[in-house]
N, C-alpha and C positions, 0 to 999 in steps of 0.2 A: 172468869180464870181468863188470860191469856197465854198462849203458848208462843214463845219466838224462837225457832230455828238460827243458829249463830254460828259460824265455822269454826271451832277446833279449837284453831288458829288464833281469833280472836277472841275466843271468851273472855281474858283479864281488860282487854279493852273496851269490851261490850258489859261488862258487868262494874265495871269504875264510872262510864258513862253514865250506867242507870243507879246504881247504887248511892243513897243514903239516910247512913245509919238512925238520924232521927225518922224518916217515914217508912224505910220495910225493916222487915224482920227478917234473916235467911233463916229460914226451916231446915233445911237441907238438902244435902251433894247424895241424888238417889241416882241409881244403876236402872235402867231394864233391858233384858237379854232379849233380843226380837228374833236372835236365831245360832245358832250356833257360833258364828262368825263374826255378830254384828249386837254392840250394847249401845242405847240410847241412854246418854249422860244429864241427867237434869240439874239443873241447878234452882233452886226451887224459893222464893221470895213470899212474903204476904206482907200487906202494908197494914201498919198499926192504925189501933180505933176503927179497923176495917177489917177485920179477918176475912169475909169473903171475898176481898180483893186479892187475888192470888197472880203471880206472874209464875211462869214456869221457861229458864233460860235451857235448851237443848241442841247436841249434839249426837248425831250418828259419828260413832266410829269401828273401828279393829280393835278386837282385844291386846292387841300390841302399840297402840298410839297413845303416845304421850300424853297426860290430860296435864294442861298448865294449871298450875298452884293458886290459889286465890286467898292462904290467907295470908299475906300480904294486906290485901283488903277487908279482910275480913277472919282477923285470928281464929271463929271461935269454928272455921271451915276446915280444921287440920282433923276433929273429931270422924267427919264424915268424910274426907276424903281418904281416912287410915281404915276406915268399915269399907271403902270401895276398894281398896288395895286387894284386903283379906278377902272380901265373899266373892268378890269378879276376876281377882288375879290380874286388873288391870294398872299399868303403870303410873302414877301423880307424879307428878315432878315436885322431887324433894320431902316424899312420905314414904314415914318406912310400912312396912307388915306389921303384922304379929301384935295388934290393939285386942282382937275378939278371937282369936283364933289360936290353939297352943300348937306346938314347932306338933305335935303328933295329930294335929284333927283332922278331919279332910280338909284338904286346902282350894279356894275359892268355889265353893260350893256352889254361888249361885251362877257362873259361869255357862253362859251355852243354853240356861236352862228359860224357856220360853213360857210366857204361864198364859 
């Protein structure tokens, strides 16, 4: 596994230069609450035909930082982006909330939850 820290402002640029659809499978966009103010956002990929070859791009951000969308590069990322908005309450460019949580559900249940 390779874990690469990137600036949140360079997400699209870094992923665009790395991602080859016939080589890499986009697994998910993940959030890890580091504390009540900081979230680690992870874009996780695995190599086809070598599932133990995993690359994780990550950025540490505050909960009010706008996360760039990668949907133009990887259309299936919309599901993970919407989950991140629902579960952590962070803004993701062009992404609506409401995929997993109903209006009467507890909102952003994972925000600030350290594991």
